[in-house]
N, C-alpha and C positions, 0 to 999 in steps of 0.2 A: 416402636411397639404397636403403633396403629396408623392406619391410613384414615383420613377424614373424607368422608363422602357426603353427599346433600342429604341422605337418608340418615346418616349415622356413621358409625367406625368399622373399619375392617381390621380386626385384630392379626397381628403378625406373629403373636406368641403361641406357639404350639402347646405350650403347657396350659395356658389360658382356655385353649380350646377343649382340652381334656377336662379341666375344671367345670367349663360350661356344660359339657356333655354329661359329667357326673350330676350336676345339679338338675338337668332336665331328665335324667333317668330316674333319680329319686323323687322328683315332683311328677313322675308318670306323664310327662309332657312331650315325650318323642313319639311321634306318629309309627305305629307298628311296633313299638317297643314299651307300651303302656303296661304290659301284664309281667315285665321283668324287673327284677330288683338287682341292686349291686351287690356282688360278693367279694370282689377283689380288684384292686388295681395292679397294673404292671405284672404279668404272668409270662414267665419264661416257657416256651415250647420249643423244643428242638434248638435251633441255632437264631431263633427271633424271639422278641418279647412283644406281646400284645397288650393292648392298653386296658381292656376289662374283661372281667369273667362275670357274666350275669347268671342269675338262678331264677328258676320259675318252677317250684315244687321240687320234684327231683332232677328236673332238666337243667343243663348248663349251656351258656352260649359264649363263644370266645368272641369279642367284639373288637376290632381295630377302628380307631378314629383318624379320619383325614381332614385337616382345616383346609377349606377351599377360599383361596384368596383371588382366584381368576374368574372372571365373568364377563358376559356380554349383555346386551339389551335383554335377552331372553333367557339365557341359559348359565348357570353355575357350571364351573368346570373344575377338573383337577386331572393331572398337576399342572403347575406353572412353570416347570423345569422337568428334565429328564429325572426319573426317580428309580433307579435300580432296586432301591429298599423298598418302596411301595410295590413294585411288581413281585418282589420277593415275598412279602406279605400276602398278597392276593394268590400266589401260586401255593404257598404253604396253608392258607385257609382253605383252599381247593382241595388240597390233599388230605386235610384233617376231616373236611366234611364227607369225602368219598369213603373216609375210613369209619364214619358213623358219629362224629361229633358234630354238633351245631356250631356254625361259624357265621359272622356278619361283618359287614363293613358300614360303618356311619359317616357319610360325607356331609360335613357341617358347613353349609354355605352361609354367607353374612351379607348377602345382597336379597332383601325381602321382596324384591320386584321381579325376580327371575321366576319363571314357571317350569323350567327343565333342568335335569342334571345331565351332563355328557362327560365322558373323560375327554382330554384334549388329544385326540390322536395326531393332530398336527404337530405337537410339540413332542409327544412321547407315544409313538405308535405301538411299541412292546407292551407299555401299560395297558393301552386300550385293547389290545388283542387278548392279554391276560384277563382283563376284566369279562370279555366275551366269553372267553373259556370257562370262566368261574360261575357264569349264568346258569341257574339251576341247581349248583352245588352251594354256593355262598348267599346269603340273604343280604341284600342291598337296602340301605335306609338313607336316601339323600334327602336332606331338608334345608331351609332357609331360615335362618334366624335374623334378628335386627338388634344390634347394640345401639343404645343412646348415645347421641353425638356428644354430650356433655358429660355424661356419668360412666359410660362404657358398659352399663348394666344390660341386661337383657330386656328387651321391650317388646311385649305380645307373645303369642305363641309361636312355636316352631311349625312351619308349613311344609307338608311332603312335597316333593317334587317329582315330576315324571320323567322317567328314562325312556327316550324314543328309541327302542332296541333296533326297529327296522332301519334308521338313520345310520347308526353305529355299524350295523351288519354290512350295509351297502358301501360306506365310504371310508372305512378304517383300512385303506389299502396303501401300499407304497407308490402312489402316482398324483398326480396333480400339477399344479404351478407352485411359483415359489418367488419370494423377494430376496434377492442377494445385496448386502449393504456392504459398501466398501468406503474408505477413509483416505482422502489424499491431502497429504500434510502441506505441500507446496504446489504451485502452478507448474503444469507440466505440458510438454508437447509430446504427443504418443502417436506413433504410427499404428493404426488400426485397419489392417488387412486392405481391403478394397476402398474402404473410406478414407484412406490416406492419413495425413498428420491432421490431428486434432489437438486444440488448446483445452486443457482441464483446468479449471479453477480449482484452488483448495476448497476442502469441504466434503460432503458426504454425497454419495452416488448410490441410487437404488435401482437395481435392474430386475425387470421382470422376465420370468422364464418359465418353461414346463417341462415336464418329462412323463411320457406316458407309462413308465415303468422304471423302477429303481431311481426313485426320487431322491432317496437317503444317499446313494452313491453319487449322484449327479451334484448334490451340494457339497459333498465331500471333495469331488474334483475341483469345483470353483475354489475351495479353500487353499488347495495345494498351488504354490507359486512354480514349482517346476514340472511342467508338463508340454506336451505339443499343444501349439495354439491353433485352435480349430474355429470357436465362437469369437465373436467381436470382445466379449467380456473377459476372454482369456488375455488380450493385449492390455486391457486395463489393469487387470489383476495383476500381472507382472510388475507394475509400477505402483499401485495402491495396496493399502493394507486391509485385510480381511476385518470387518467389523461385525456383522451378524448375518446369520440365514435363518429364513422364516418359511416353513412350508405350509402350503394350504393345500391339504389332500383332499380333492374331491374329483369325483368322476367327470364332471362337467368341464368342458374346455373354458377356462376362464381367463387365459393368459391376457388376452385384449383387453377384457373387462378390468382386470386388475390394472393394466397398464393405464387405461384411461381414469380409473379412479386415483391412482398415484399422481397422474398429470394435473390433477385438480388441487393437489396439495403441495406439488413440487415449485420451485423457483425458476427452473429451467429445464431443458432437455437437450440431448445431444441427437441432432437429426439424424434419422435412418439406422441409428444404433440399435442392433438386435431386432430389427423390424423388417428385414429384407423379404421375407416370405409372408407378411401380412400387410393390411392397408394402414396400421398404424404410424404415425408421425415419428414415433421413437418408443423404445422399451427401456432406456436408460435415463434417469431423472436426477436433479441436482438439487441440493439442499445445502444452504449454508450453515445450518444448525442440525443436530442430531434428529433425525425424525423420530426415533424411538422416544424421544422426550415430549412428542407432540400428542395430545389427546386425539386430535382428528384422525391422526395415523392409525392409533388403536382402534377407534371405532370403525375405520374402513376394514381393518383387518378382521375384527370381531364378527362384523357384517358378513363378510365373504366365507369365513371359516365356519360360523356357526348360525347366525340368526336367518340368513336366506334359505338355509336349509329347512329350519323350523318354521318358516312362514309358507313354504311351498304346499 
């Protein structure tokens, strides 16, 4: 139902998010929506159903609510997984706005310490680009609220979050670097191109790579087992199971910085693996336990994906 954080709770119940949004609308406590009142919930338009219909005199506003459970130190983000439904909502809201109707999207963040809102283009590039295209047609209301750690009740006022559009416009492209995670169930000796035979212990392996274009296609290629071997990672992929792929879509060349960051968290590295064209000791790192379960891993990811950009 919820995740406990040091400042309070992060609700995972989307119905509760809509209830909180309704309460804040009725209390005139949502920045930018103070002059609107609730007319109806759950309105079907075309093939979609939107969360709220608001009214202000003779005006009406179709409002979709998105509950944000992803955040870094500085930014509340949405989505935390690819959302074709969320993208469709944005596109339909945009079409409705261009036809003369008022439309909006409320992004309800639950980390009161963040200052910004951004779509997570690293996870869902299509959603982020749809949000960019909706700018100027759809009104966006990103806010941060706080839920009491013991009671789960709203604590304090909703705070408006800034959308740094210039960052989104610059960075939301299919290029950058990535982390590719593999799992090896048992110890294996694998021939890796010119590196020769290498003994791989059972556990998790994190590979740091980059693609100056078509990053999505690069990650899809890594996930396939049947392909012509070209990079060092192809030889390991033939023997290990795909576990996860994480894009870091930024224009800056961060591959080596990413490898250095992962090296500080890992328990080992395969010498010269994936680093033949740079001065790094390695671009493949070993973990006995799943690194996705380690908070330090996510802090590094959040810093490289978002916070560094916001601090520049």
